[in-house]
Steps between C-alpha positions, in 0.01 A plus 500: 500500500633853413367856539581844362533758774530880490756672753705811472357601164606169334358165417662168610413143425525294807509129587472338840840442658701734283698801605414843356696839517275803515530870593529562879203412706466579866551226744769281678650175395249223562189727483214371280353728227173444312445637158148580395558650160494174304470546120482137394501145652601203292518130544242244370278790402603857444318788661561837368390798698324816374713652621547302821394145588252506789575301809859400383804566716865426513685450829878553527765510769784747498827318458753787483523876475797649315620702199526395135809533280641866435384660186741767365364801322771697294409838359731716273480778272713500180781761472401655837720302746186424705457153641292350788504150633221393730415169653179363632412190696131403523364368834351163450299247701529127430173316543426121523161425354316286761141455373267593201139489555248547229 
């Protein structure tokens, strides 16, 4: 069984037992989070929401909180001797998908 959830302005396809990296969610390691914005549930039969699937939910447990890889942003202007180098590391939450209910 799988589901498509919406969190942090993005959509993710999740399967029970897998790990998922999403943008930072509030909570401590070991806390349980329930997602109510389920766009689709699949398995033996597929249910597509319009826009959400009524009564469906996904329960996940926070496995880790951390930062992603560094992304470097380099800006320059030709013939002006102007250069800028900036870095960014996105805060991430690693989730373990526990249960999908349709």
